[in-house]
MDAnalysis code that builds the backbone (N, CA, C; Angstrom):
import MDAnalysis as mda
import numpy as np

u = mda.Universe.empty(714, n_residues=238, atom_resindex=np.repeat(np.arange(238), 3), trajectory=True)
u.add_TopologyAttr("name", ["N", "CA", "C"] * 238)
u.add_TopologyAttr("resid", np.arange(1, 239))
u.add_TopologyAttr("resname", ["MET", "GLY", "ARG", "ALA", "TYR", "GLU", "VAL", "ARG", "LYS", "ALA", "SER", "ILE", "ALA", "LYS", "THR", "GLY", "ALA", "ALA", "LYS", "ALA", "LYS", "LEU", "TYR", "SER", "ASN", "PHE", "ALA", "LYS", "GLU", "ILE", "TYR", "LEU", "ALA", "ALA", "LYS", "ASN", "GLY", "GLY", "THR", "ASN", "ILE", "ASP", "SER", "ASN", "ALA", "THR", "LEU", "LYS", "SER", "LEU", "VAL", "GLU", "LYS", "ALA", "LYS", "LYS", "GLN", "GLN", "VAL", "PRO", "SER", "ASP", "ILE", "ILE", "ASN", "ARG", "ALA", "ILE", "ASP", "LYS", "VAL", "ASN", "SER", "GLY", "ALA", "ASP", "GLU", "SER", "TYR", "THR", "SER", "CYS", "ARG", "TYR", "GLU", "GLY", "PHE", "GLY", "PRO", "GLY", "GLY", "SER", "THR", "VAL", "ILE", "VAL", "ASP", "CYS", "LEU", "THR", "ASP", "ASN", "VAL", "ASN", "ARG", "THR", "VAL", "GLY", "LEU", "VAL", "ARG", "PRO", "ALA", "PHE", "THR", "LYS", "CYS", "ASN", "GLY", "LYS", "LEU", "GLY", "VAL", "GLU", "ASN", "SER", "VAL", "SER", "HIS", "PHE", "TYR", "GLU", "ASN", "LEU", "SER", "ILE", "PHE", "ALA", "VAL", "LYS", "GLY", "HIS", "THR", "GLU", "GLU", "GLU", "LEU", "PHE", "GLU", "ALA", "LEU", "MET", "MET", "GLU", "ASP", "VAL", "GLU", "ILE", "LYS", "ASP", "ILE", "GLU", "THR", "ASP", "GLU", "ASP", "LEU", "VAL", "ILE", "ILE", "THR", "GLY", "ASP", "ALA", "LYS", "ASP", "TYR", "ASN", "LYS", "ILE", "ARG", "THR", "ALA", "LEU", "VAL", "ASN", "PHE", "ASP", "LYS", "ASP", "ILE", "ASP", "LEU", "GLU", "MET", "GLU", "GLU", "ILE", "SER", "MET", "VAL", "ALA", "LEU", "ASP", "LYS", "VAL", "THR", "LEU", "GLU", "GLY", "GLU", "ASP", "LYS", "GLU", "VAL", "PHE", "GLU", "LYS", "LEU", "LEU", "SER", "MET", "LEU", "ASP", "ASP", "ILE", "GLU", "ASP", "VAL", "GLN", "ASN", "VAL", "TYR", "HIS", "ASN", "VAL", "GLU", "LEU"])
u.atoms.positions = np.array([
    [118.537, 90.709, 148.670],
    [119.633, 90.023, 148.303],
    [120.930, 90.834, 148.734],
    [121.942, 90.026, 149.233],
    [123.171, 90.656, 149.774],
    [123.926, 91.337, 148.712],
    [124.899, 92.209, 149.120],
    [125.771, 92.997, 148.142],
    [126.646, 92.087, 147.298],
    [127.282, 91.187, 147.866],
    [128.182, 90.394, 147.045],
    [127.492, 89.559, 145.970],
    [126.279, 89.019, 146.382],
    [125.543, 88.247, 145.371],
    [124.959, 89.037, 144.336],
    [124.474, 90.251, 144.698],
    [123.930, 91.208, 143.705],
    [124.983, 91.544, 142.586],
    [126.117, 91.866, 143.013],
    [127.173, 92.229, 142.174],
    [127.564, 91.068, 141.222],
    [127.758, 89.846, 141.847],
    [128.106, 88.727, 141.050],
    [126.958, 88.302, 140.065],
    [125.752, 88.439, 140.508],
    [124.558, 88.243, 139.578],
    [124.715, 89.155, 138.363],
    [124.930, 90.355, 138.645],
    [125.039, 91.367, 137.507],
    [126.118, 91.012, 136.569],
    [127.227, 90.486, 137.205],
    [128.441, 90.031, 136.277],
    [128.100, 88.859, 135.433],
    [127.357, 87.939, 135.974],
    [126.938, 86.720, 135.293],
    [126.075, 87.175, 134.070],
    [125.121, 88.167, 134.405],
    [124.158, 88.567, 133.397],
    [124.630, 89.482, 132.363],
    [125.914, 89.779, 132.332],
    [126.496, 90.839, 131.562],
    [126.072, 90.695, 130.003],
    [125.213, 91.467, 129.654],
    [124.802, 91.628, 128.190],
    [124.469, 90.306, 127.453],
    [124.135, 89.171, 128.217],
    [123.726, 88.029, 127.561],
    [124.658, 87.337, 126.637],
    [125.765, 86.706, 127.295],
    [126.924, 86.166, 126.416],
    [126.305, 85.026, 125.501],
    [126.715, 84.927, 124.293],
    [126.408, 83.880, 123.373],
    [126.852, 82.556, 123.827],
    [126.092, 81.509, 123.520],
    [126.401, 80.148, 123.956],
    [127.753, 79.749, 123.421],
    [128.076, 80.172, 122.218],
    [129.332, 79.698, 121.492],
    [130.459, 80.250, 122.400],
    [130.398, 81.450, 122.840],
    [131.536, 81.946, 123.666],
    [131.572, 81.271, 125.005],
    [130.397, 80.993, 125.586],
    [130.416, 80.355, 126.774],
    [130.989, 78.908, 126.782],
    [130.745, 78.294, 125.701],
    [131.309, 76.946, 125.447],
    [132.857, 77.020, 125.279],
    [133.229, 77.991, 124.495],
    [134.669, 78.169, 124.206],
    [135.426, 78.510, 125.545],
    [134.876, 79.301, 126.318],
    [135.519, 79.671, 127.637],
    [135.625, 78.503, 128.527],
    [134.618, 77.671, 128.667],
    [134.677, 76.507, 129.453],
    [135.710, 75.520, 128.892],
    [135.711, 75.329, 127.559],
    [136.599, 74.375, 126.887],
    [138.117, 74.819, 127.242],
    [138.433, 76.084, 127.164],
    [139.778, 76.542, 127.441],
    [140.170, 76.256, 129.023],
    [139.210, 76.635, 129.837],
    [139.506, 76.462, 131.255],
    [139.598, 75.037, 131.586],
    [138.669, 74.177, 131.073],
    [138.761, 72.703, 131.406],
    [140.058, 72.080, 130.851],
    [140.457, 72.513, 129.590],
    [141.734, 72.056, 129.094],
    [142.962, 72.394, 129.903],
    [143.041, 73.604, 130.471],
    [144.045, 73.997, 131.233],
    [144.091, 73.317, 132.601],
    [142.931, 73.181, 133.179],
    [142.807, 72.427, 134.445],
    [143.254, 70.956, 134.244],
    [142.932, 70.378, 133.177],
    [143.314, 68.953, 132.914],
    [144.845, 68.867, 132.613],
    [145.324, 69.915, 131.866],
    [146.762, 69.899, 131.568],
    [147.653, 70.040, 132.794],
    [147.145, 70.910, 133.700],
    [148.023, 71.329, 134.889],
    [147.734, 70.248, 136.024],
    [146.610, 69.674, 136.193],
    [146.395, 68.860, 137.273],
    [145.992, 67.459, 137.061],
    [146.054, 67.071, 135.617],
    [145.726, 65.676, 135.369],
    [144.311, 65.528, 134.854],
    [144.023, 64.457, 134.002],
    [142.685, 64.359, 133.408],
    [141.753, 63.471, 134.193],
    [142.179, 63.017, 135.391],
    [141.258, 62.249, 136.247],
    [140.357, 63.166, 137.082],
    [139.135, 63.237, 136.737],
    [138.202, 64.156, 137.228],
    [138.196, 63.980, 138.823],
    [138.135, 62.828, 139.274],
    [138.043, 62.446, 140.787],
    [139.239, 62.977, 141.573],
    [140.372, 62.949, 140.870],
    [141.615, 63.206, 141.627],
    [142.111, 64.824, 141.382],
    [141.365, 65.446, 140.489],
    [141.670, 66.837, 140.158],
    [140.590, 67.724, 140.564],
    [140.664, 68.371, 141.789],
    [139.528, 69.164, 142.290],
    [139.126, 70.257, 141.466],
    [140.100, 70.962, 140.906],
    [139.869, 72.081, 140.036],
    [139.109, 71.633, 138.788],
    [139.541, 70.539, 138.152],
    [138.821, 70.096, 136.965],
    [137.439, 69.563, 137.309],
    [137.232, 68.944, 138.431],
    [135.989, 68.412, 138.838],
    [134.946, 69.627, 138.975],
    [135.482, 70.738, 139.631],
    [134.549, 71.811, 139.912],
    [134.187, 72.499, 138.606],
    [135.142, 72.624, 137.639],
    [134.860, 73.200, 136.409],
    [133.811, 72.427, 135.557],
    [134.130, 71.129, 135.541],
    [133.123, 70.341, 134.840],
    [131.655, 70.350, 135.496],
    [131.601, 70.418, 136.794],
    [130.273, 70.506, 137.384],
    [129.664, 71.856, 136.968],
    [130.496, 72.985, 136.958],
    [129.866, 74.187, 136.658],
    [129.424, 74.298, 135.183],
    [130.305, 73.586, 134.298],
    [130.019, 73.602, 132.969],
    [128.564, 72.890, 132.638],
    [128.377, 71.720, 133.372],
    [127.230, 71.070, 133.201],
    [126.007, 71.891, 133.643],
    [126.163, 72.655, 134.764],
    [125.130, 73.491, 135.222],
    [124.786, 74.640, 134.261],
    [125.723, 75.001, 133.410],
    [125.568, 75.985, 132.386],
    [125.123, 75.309, 131.042],
    [124.790, 73.947, 131.130],
    [124.363, 73.252, 129.997],
    [125.378, 73.174, 128.808],
    [126.616, 73.198, 129.281],
    [127.625, 72.981, 128.152],
    [127.535, 71.413, 127.783],
    [127.473, 71.197, 126.462],
    [127.386, 69.800, 126.021],
    [128.521, 68.914, 126.481],
    [128.226, 67.648, 126.791],
    [129.269, 66.689, 127.264],
    [130.367, 66.535, 126.308],
    [130.111, 66.536, 124.947],
    [131.119, 66.304, 124.047],
    [132.202, 67.463, 124.006],
    [131.763, 68.758, 124.343],
    [132.657, 69.786, 124.418],
    [133.579, 69.619, 125.592],
    [133.017, 69.171, 126.801],
    [133.741, 68.875, 127.928],
    [134.771, 67.777, 127.657],
    [134.256, 66.699, 127.078],
    [135.168, 65.465, 126.838],
    [136.203, 65.876, 125.837],
    [136.014, 66.601, 124.867],
    [136.938, 66.967, 123.857],
    [138.121, 67.773, 124.519],
    [137.738, 68.695, 125.362],
    [138.692, 69.523, 126.137],
    [139.689, 68.629, 126.868],
    [139.098, 67.643, 127.514],
    [139.963, 66.776, 128.410],
    [140.798, 65.748, 127.441],
    [140.122, 65.323, 126.405],
    [140.874, 64.497, 125.490],
    [142.071, 65.087, 124.742],
    [141.980, 66.428, 124.614],
    [143.084, 67.085, 124.013],
    [144.388, 66.847, 124.810],
    [144.194, 66.824, 126.111],
    [145.497, 66.509, 126.995],
    [145.888, 65.056, 126.844],
    [144.958, 64.159, 126.836],
    [145.261, 62.791, 126.570],
    [145.929, 62.546, 125.390],
    [145.561, 63.312, 124.347],
    [146.156, 63.053, 122.986],
    [147.511, 63.751, 122.834],
    [147.929, 64.489, 123.760],
    [149.251, 65.138, 123.660],
    [149.216, 66.481, 123.143],
    [148.101, 67.054, 122.831],
    [147.974, 68.394, 122.302],
    [148.637, 69.298, 123.287],
    [149.265, 70.372, 122.824],
    [149.994, 71.362, 123.709],
    [149.584, 72.762, 123.332],
    [148.408, 73.216, 123.721],
    [147.950, 74.440, 123.532],
    [148.402, 75.460, 124.736],
    [148.820, 76.623, 124.389],
    [149.299, 77.486, 125.473],
    [148.473, 78.687, 125.544],
    [147.933, 78.982, 126.820],
    [147.097, 80.162, 127.005],
    [147.720, 80.873, 128.225],
    [147.424, 82.206, 128.124],
    [147.971, 83.144, 129.120],
    [146.760, 83.875, 129.743],
    [146.742, 83.885, 131.172],
    [145.780, 84.629, 131.896],
    [146.292, 86.073, 131.930],
    [145.441, 86.991, 131.604],
    [145.896, 88.436, 131.712],
    [144.508, 89.270, 132.207],
    [144.877, 90.335, 133.029],
    [143.881, 91.202, 133.554],
    [144.092, 92.647, 133.028],
    [143.037, 93.208, 132.646],
    [143.086, 94.652, 132.332],
    [142.181, 95.389, 133.134],
    [142.576, 96.533, 133.656],
    [141.770, 97.431, 134.467],
    [141.682, 98.748, 133.820],
    [140.303, 99.242, 133.911],
    [140.174, 100.495, 133.167],
    [138.997, 101.297, 133.734],
    [138.743, 102.518, 133.248],
    [137.906, 103.451, 133.707],
    [136.810, 103.764, 132.569],
    [135.542, 103.761, 132.984],
    [134.516, 103.977, 131.969],
    [133.875, 105.275, 132.299],
    [132.628, 105.459, 131.655],
    [131.976, 106.840, 131.824],
    [131.321, 106.887, 133.204],
    [131.250, 108.116, 133.773],
    [130.549, 108.415, 135.018],
    [131.115, 107.793, 136.265],
    [132.494, 107.732, 136.345],
    [133.060, 107.203, 137.497],
    [133.067, 105.612, 137.560],
    [132.689, 105.035, 136.493],
    [132.685, 103.525, 136.471],
    [134.067, 102.965, 136.358],
    [134.291, 101.773, 137.053],
    [135.532, 101.089, 136.965],
    [135.223, 99.696, 136.400],
    [136.187, 99.045, 135.695],
    [135.973, 97.782, 134.968],
    [137.246, 96.912, 135.115],
    [136.961, 95.648, 135.378],
    [138.174, 94.723, 135.478],
    [137.770, 93.599, 134.417],
    [138.773, 93.400, 133.549],
    [138.546, 92.415, 132.479],
    [139.557, 91.310, 132.585],
    [139.063, 90.020, 132.821],
    [140.005, 88.877, 132.855],
    [139.785, 88.110, 131.619],
    [141.042, 87.867, 131.001],
    [141.114, 87.132, 129.711],
    [141.951, 85.907, 129.840],
    [141.685, 85.004, 128.921],
    [142.509, 83.819, 128.759],
    [142.809, 83.678, 127.284],
    [144.066, 83.898, 126.904],
    [144.285, 84.075, 125.373],
    [145.619, 83.339, 124.967],
    [145.642, 83.045, 123.669],
    [146.848, 82.480, 123.171],
    [147.601, 83.450, 122.339],
    [147.172, 84.705, 122.427],
    [147.926, 85.895, 121.710],
    [147.604, 87.213, 122.516],
    [148.518, 87.544, 123.397],
    [148.187, 88.702, 124.290],
    [148.180, 89.960, 123.410],
    [148.989, 90.138, 122.433],
    [148.919, 91.282, 121.577],
    [147.557, 91.483, 120.896],
    [147.031, 90.374, 120.488],
    [145.726, 90.441, 119.909],
    [144.615, 90.803, 120.868],
    [144.639, 90.295, 122.041],
    [143.678, 90.597, 122.950],
    [143.691, 91.957, 123.564],
    [144.864, 92.545, 123.845],
    [144.881, 93.983, 124.214],
    [144.529, 94.847, 123.043],
    [144.736, 94.406, 121.863],
    [144.459, 95.180, 120.714],
    [142.980, 95.331, 120.483],
    [142.194, 94.464, 121.157],
    [140.743, 94.449, 121.125],
    [140.124, 95.016, 122.377],
    [140.745, 94.838, 123.523],
    [140.213, 95.393, 124.750],
    [140.463, 96.892, 124.870],
    [141.628, 97.434, 124.470],
    [141.827, 98.859, 124.554],
    [140.797, 99.734, 123.680],
    [140.644, 99.365, 122.444],
    [139.651, 100.170, 121.665],
    [138.257, 100.126, 122.181],
    [137.809, 99.073, 122.901],
    [136.558, 98.965, 123.485],
    [136.420, 100.130, 124.490],
    [137.471, 100.370, 125.286],
    [137.462, 101.368, 126.280],
    [137.456, 102.829, 125.664],
    [138.341, 102.974, 124.748],
    [138.442, 104.329, 124.096],
    [137.277, 104.748, 123.287],
    [136.618, 103.758, 122.706],
    [135.394, 104.035, 121.977],
    [134.195, 104.413, 122.791],
    [134.265, 104.057, 124.152],
    [133.131, 104.297, 125.117],
    [133.537, 105.263, 126.174],
    [134.380, 106.211, 125.837],
    [134.750, 107.310, 126.687],
    [135.474, 106.880, 127.978],
    [136.297, 105.810, 127.677],
    [137.031, 105.326, 128.794],
    [138.518, 105.090, 128.403],
    [139.297, 104.558, 129.338],
    [140.670, 104.247, 129.022],
    [141.160, 103.108, 129.987],
    [142.149, 102.455, 129.483],
    [142.771, 101.401, 130.269],
    [143.711, 102.105, 131.347],
    [143.775, 101.575, 132.497],
    [144.748, 101.989, 133.523],
    [145.925, 101.019, 133.644],
    [146.845, 101.354, 134.551],
    [147.975, 100.547, 134.774],
    [147.482, 99.428, 135.796],
    [148.430, 98.441, 135.974],
    [148.090, 97.290, 136.915],
    [147.766, 97.891, 138.300],
    [146.787, 97.403, 138.937],
    [146.284, 97.803, 140.255],
    [145.598, 99.151, 140.414],
    [145.358, 99.763, 139.266],
    [144.791, 101.149, 139.182],
    [143.250, 101.024, 139.611],
    [142.754, 99.946, 139.488],
    [141.306, 99.737, 139.712],
    [140.978, 98.675, 140.838],
    [141.863, 97.512, 140.769],
    [141.637, 96.376, 141.627],
    [141.572, 96.771, 143.108],
    [142.204, 97.748, 143.507],
    [142.196, 98.067, 144.977],
    [140.853, 98.656, 145.479],
    [139.949, 98.877, 144.536],
    [138.577, 99.297, 144.807],
    [137.666, 98.038, 144.974],
    [138.350, 96.832, 144.880],
    [137.519, 95.634, 144.797],
    [137.964, 94.684, 145.893],
    [137.066, 93.736, 146.303],
    [137.519, 92.613, 147.112],
    [137.567, 91.358, 146.256],
    [138.549, 90.440, 146.557],
    [138.557, 89.288, 145.732],
    [137.933, 88.123, 146.653],
    [136.778, 87.728, 146.232],
    [135.995, 86.838, 147.136],
    [135.609, 85.488, 146.617],
    [135.429, 84.532, 147.367],
    [134.784, 83.389, 147.108],
    [133.341, 83.507, 147.388],
    [132.438, 83.068, 146.477],
    [131.009, 83.313, 146.652],
    [130.327, 81.914, 146.344],
    [129.565, 81.493, 147.358],
    [128.828, 80.224, 147.157],
    [127.312, 80.516, 147.462],
    [126.351, 79.988, 146.639],
    [125.021, 80.074, 146.852],
    [124.517, 78.592, 146.955],
    [123.898, 78.239, 148.090],
    [123.568, 76.992, 148.414],
    [122.027, 76.838, 148.623],
    [121.442, 75.771, 147.997],
    [119.997, 75.542, 148.126],
    [119.785, 74.239, 148.890],
    [118.803, 74.311, 149.777],
    [118.352, 73.056, 150.475],
    [118.830, 72.932, 151.855],
    [119.579, 73.890, 152.528],
    [119.970, 73.902, 153.814],
    [119.757, 75.186, 154.395],
    [119.725, 75.301, 155.714],
    [119.514, 76.539, 156.486],
    [120.889, 77.216, 156.678],
    [120.812, 78.478, 156.924],
    [121.997, 79.267, 157.303],
    [122.725, 78.656, 158.522],
    [121.927, 78.250, 159.512],
    [122.503, 77.709, 160.771],
    [123.206, 76.457, 160.516],
    [122.605, 75.546, 159.627],
    [123.236, 74.282, 159.329],
    [124.651, 74.513, 158.633],
    [124.647, 75.417, 157.703],
    [125.836, 75.600, 156.972],
    [126.956, 76.309, 157.697],
    [126.408, 77.230, 158.532],
    [127.436, 77.914, 159.397],
    [128.057, 76.965, 160.457],
    [127.376, 76.158, 160.937],
    [127.873, 75.114, 161.881],
    [128.867, 74.219, 161.134],
    [128.471, 73.778, 159.959],
    [129.355, 72.950, 159.202],
    [130.678, 73.564, 158.875],
    [130.630, 74.808, 158.562],
    [131.887, 75.554, 158.259],
    [132.735, 75.713, 159.611],
    [132.064, 76.001, 160.656],
    [132.775, 76.192, 161.886],
    [133.416, 74.914, 162.484],
    [132.702, 73.755, 162.104],
    [133.240, 72.422, 162.592],
    [134.429, 72.115, 161.870],
    [134.757, 72.620, 160.735],
    [135.970, 72.417, 160.009],
    [136.968, 73.506, 160.099],
    [136.604, 74.501, 160.945],
    [137.444, 75.683, 161.231],
    [137.706, 76.471, 159.931],
    [136.670, 76.782, 159.264],
    [136.738, 77.557, 158.046],
    [136.298, 78.977, 158.294],
    [137.075, 79.902, 157.960],
    [136.696, 81.302, 158.170],
    [135.928, 81.773, 156.986],
    [134.898, 82.556, 157.277],
    [134.085, 83.190, 156.170],
    [133.855, 84.683, 156.511],
    [133.599, 85.465, 155.496],
    [133.206, 86.853, 155.755],
    [131.773, 87.181, 156.047],
    [130.938, 86.453, 155.391],
    [129.505, 86.592, 155.627],
    [128.727, 85.426, 155.301],
    [127.605, 85.271, 155.823],
    [126.527, 84.270, 155.481],
    [125.244, 84.903, 155.629],
    [124.361, 84.725, 154.634],
    [123.077, 85.339, 154.719],
    [121.996, 84.544, 153.851],
    [120.777, 84.671, 154.200],
    [119.742, 83.879, 153.458],
    [118.849, 84.913, 152.682],
    [118.571, 84.476, 151.468],
    [117.647, 85.108, 150.665],
    [116.764, 84.193, 150.027],
    [115.537, 84.259, 150.297],
    [114.488, 83.247, 149.745],
    [115.047, 81.924, 150.036],
    [115.316, 81.070, 148.917],
    [115.699, 79.662, 149.099],
    [117.138, 79.450, 149.054],
    [117.940, 80.548, 149.000],
    [119.335, 80.403, 148.907],
    [120.029, 80.857, 150.113],
    [121.152, 80.264, 150.462],
    [122.093, 80.830, 151.553],
    [123.335, 81.174, 150.822],
    [123.709, 82.460, 150.929],
    [124.819, 83.036, 150.262],
    [126.052, 83.147, 151.275],
    [127.139, 82.509, 150.944],
    [128.288, 82.423, 151.746],
    [129.421, 83.223, 151.054],
    [130.104, 84.104, 151.710],
    [131.212, 84.738, 151.081],
    [132.493, 84.502, 151.966],
    [133.672, 84.525, 151.327],
    [134.937, 84.347, 152.091],
    [136.030, 84.867, 151.221],
    [137.283, 84.792, 151.732],
    [138.346, 85.247, 150.859],
    [138.566, 84.361, 149.762],
    [138.983, 84.893, 148.661],
    [139.280, 84.051, 147.460],
    [140.219, 82.807, 147.780],
    [141.208, 83.044, 148.624],
    [142.158, 82.036, 148.960],
    [141.634, 80.859, 149.690],
    [140.417, 81.133, 150.279],
    [139.748, 80.079, 151.068],
    [138.716, 79.257, 150.270],
    [138.724, 79.527, 148.974],
    [137.603, 78.847, 148.071],
    [137.672, 77.389, 148.307],
    [138.795, 76.622, 148.195],
    [138.774, 75.240, 148.336],
    [138.373, 74.709, 149.603],
    [138.793, 75.475, 150.755],
    [138.427, 75.084, 152.123],
    [136.964, 75.203, 152.223],
    [136.353, 76.211, 151.756],
    [134.911, 76.454, 151.874],
    [134.155, 75.373, 151.195],
    [134.554, 75.123, 149.934],
    [133.849, 74.167, 149.153],
    [134.087, 72.686, 149.698],
    [135.249, 72.358, 150.094],
    [135.513, 71.078, 150.743],
    [134.631, 70.878, 152.063],
    [134.454, 71.909, 152.867],
    [133.683, 71.770, 154.031],
    [132.164, 71.571, 153.686],
    [131.660, 72.273, 152.655],
    [130.325, 72.137, 152.172],
    [130.077, 70.738, 151.757],
    [130.994, 70.144, 150.875],
    [130.822, 68.927, 150.206],
    [130.924, 67.834, 151.387],
    [131.929, 67.975, 152.331],
    [131.935, 67.120, 153.438],
    [130.693, 67.023, 154.227],
    [130.081, 68.190, 154.523],
    [128.852, 68.196, 155.157],
    [127.623, 67.491, 154.397],
    [127.603, 67.631, 153.159],
    [126.636, 66.997, 152.255],
    [127.247, 66.717, 150.928],
    [127.541, 65.485, 150.596],
    [128.205, 65.146, 149.388],
    [127.357, 65.468, 148.144],
    [126.122, 65.602, 148.333],
    [125.192, 65.945, 147.223],
    [124.600, 67.407, 147.270],
    [125.419, 68.206, 148.083],
    [124.967, 69.586, 148.191],
    [124.674, 70.296, 146.980],
    [123.628, 71.066, 146.936],
    [123.189, 71.859, 145.713],
    [123.697, 73.113, 145.706],
    [125.005, 73.316, 145.024],
    [125.622, 74.572, 144.878],
    [125.202, 75.323, 143.695],
    [124.293, 76.281, 143.854],
    [123.614, 77.162, 142.730],
    [124.759, 77.939, 142.091],
    [125.802, 78.337, 143.036],
    [126.896, 79.201, 142.485],
    [128.017, 78.790, 143.253],
    [129.223, 78.856, 142.672],
    [130.562, 78.592, 143.341],
    [131.519, 79.287, 142.431],
    [131.934, 80.483, 142.903],
    [132.755, 81.375, 141.991],
    [133.871, 82.151, 142.877],
    [134.887, 82.452, 142.231],
    [135.782, 83.449, 142.744],
    [135.569, 84.803, 141.912],
    [135.161, 85.833, 142.621],
    [134.871, 87.069, 141.956],
    [135.447, 88.214, 142.519],
    [135.606, 89.286, 141.682],
    [136.075, 90.614, 142.166],
    [134.728, 91.344, 142.418],
    [134.579, 91.856, 143.634],
    [133.373, 92.524, 144.001],
    [133.704, 93.935, 144.427],
    [133.112, 95.012, 143.851],
    [133.348, 96.328, 144.101],
    [132.990, 96.739, 145.525],
    [133.826, 97.471, 146.177],
    [133.603, 97.944, 147.559],
    [132.450, 98.915, 147.545],
    [132.384, 99.737, 146.521],
    [131.295, 100.744, 146.426],
    [130.777, 100.738, 145.017],
    [129.498, 101.002, 144.756],
    [128.903, 100.958, 143.489],
    [128.497, 102.328, 143.104],
    [128.298, 102.586, 141.750],
    [127.800, 103.836, 141.315],
    [126.624, 103.590, 140.370],
    [125.704, 104.506, 140.299],
    [124.504, 104.417, 139.455],
    [124.726, 105.465, 138.272],
    [124.511, 104.923, 137.084],
    [124.658, 105.674, 135.897],
    [123.297, 106.032, 135.309],
    [123.221, 107.156, 134.702],
    [122.017, 107.534, 134.047],
    [122.130, 108.136, 132.683],
    [121.164, 108.240, 131.840],
    [121.312, 108.795, 130.573],
    [122.425, 108.333, 129.657],
    [123.101, 109.267, 129.052],
    [124.196, 108.875, 128.078],
    [125.239, 107.968, 128.736],
    [125.633, 108.356, 129.973],
    [126.676, 107.609, 130.673],
    [126.238, 106.103, 130.779],
    [124.920, 105.834, 131.095],
    [124.495, 104.401, 131.175],
    [124.480, 103.726, 129.821],
    [124.141, 104.460, 128.782],
    [124.156, 103.910, 127.435],
    [125.498, 103.523, 126.986],
    [126.412, 104.419, 127.218],
    [127.800, 104.218, 126.845],
    [128.388, 102.985, 127.560],
    [128.135, 102.905, 128.823],
    [128.692, 101.933, 129.706],
    [128.098, 100.599, 129.204],
    [126.751, 100.439, 128.859],
    [126.294, 99.190, 128.449],
    [126.914, 98.863, 127.066],
    [127.282, 99.847, 126.312],
    [127.870, 99.558, 124.980],
    [129.312, 98.968, 125.324],
    [129.878, 99.510, 126.244],
    [131.288, 99.020, 126.594],
    [131.098, 97.513, 127.045],
    [130.235, 97.156, 127.881],
    [130.049, 95.841, 128.296],
    [129.745, 94.872, 127.091],
    [128.938, 95.366, 126.225],
    [128.615, 94.640, 124.988],
    [129.905, 94.427, 124.114],
    [130.659, 95.389, 123.982],
    [131.929, 95.302, 123.126],
    [132.906, 94.243, 123.762],
    [132.980, 94.396, 125.062],
    [133.971, 93.399, 125.822],
    [133.410, 92.002, 125.668],
    [132.010, 91.875, 125.744],
    [131.396, 90.629, 125.765],
    [131.599, 89.891, 124.386],
    [131.768, 90.712, 123.330],
    [132.000, 90.098, 122.103],
    [133.454, 89.697, 121.730],
    [134.323, 90.008, 122.675],
    [135.794, 89.534, 122.525],
    [135.825, 88.097, 123.066],
    [136.315, 87.202, 122.167],
    [136.355, 85.743, 122.439],
    [137.212, 85.470, 123.703],
    [138.341, 86.251, 123.767],
    [139.351, 85.950, 124.875],
    [138.798, 86.389, 126.259],
    [137.828, 87.262, 126.330],
    [137.359, 87.748, 127.606],
    [136.607, 86.663, 128.252],
    [137.066, 86.347, 129.505],
    [136.471, 85.376, 130.299],
    [135.475, 85.919, 131.345],
    [135.818, 87.002, 132.025],
    [134.994, 87.614, 132.968],
    [135.161, 89.183, 132.959],
    [134.049, 89.760, 133.186],
    [134.086, 91.256, 133.363],
    [133.444, 91.682, 134.750],
    [134.110, 92.411, 135.513],
    [133.599, 92.866, 136.799],
    [133.544, 94.378, 136.746],
    [132.579, 95.050, 137.461],
    [132.438, 96.424, 137.398],
    [131.804, 96.916, 138.748],
    [131.680, 98.209, 138.841],
    [131.111, 98.793, 140.015],
    [129.821, 99.492, 139.817],
    [129.209, 99.214, 138.598],
    [127.925, 99.792, 138.311],
    [126.725, 99.093, 138.724],
    [125.746, 99.699, 139.261],
    [124.609, 99.256, 139.752],
    [123.612, 99.103, 138.545],
    [123.340, 97.878, 138.107],
    [122.513, 97.763, 136.978],
    [121.063, 97.405, 137.272],
])
């Protein structure tokens, strides 16, 4: 399996997030996408993509519909996207993306998670320059050659394309996410996208052992328990 997919797979599997949190995260993201781009799924590409991903994660339809209906009913909830970068045990680095209605509350939960696990928060960009911001797609049902040709036909630049078992993994710049996705859907409107994410991928990974590994896993668990945390990226080989 390729480096980018391995890292993203580890991020997805982070300590087994509870369904309640998964549902809450999708509800907030879907609400914001509908609020910013309109509630018509067919004309709002961001909303459509989120709804499709939510369904793949088995988020109940009523949660999806309620999030969209909030916008139609005139509800005005305010969320702020914030990113925290920090250092954990054994040379580990961590990026924490949050979506919150109370920044003070969120940082008041994220900071202690680091300090209790032999780590500390850094300043902006103290960690992110060790990562690439990538679009990652995993496609089933087509060959690497077919997909590469489809992308080239639409003049879409990618960083890498590789095959692993029954999946073709495509990586590109984060800014090209919509271009890549559009090219894939134009090639096959029913294309099976097993993954479609924008992710922070570590340029180099570290392996932790013993106490460092235990403490790092505790840090991931504590971050995972914070409702405002949407995604956690790190450089640890799990």
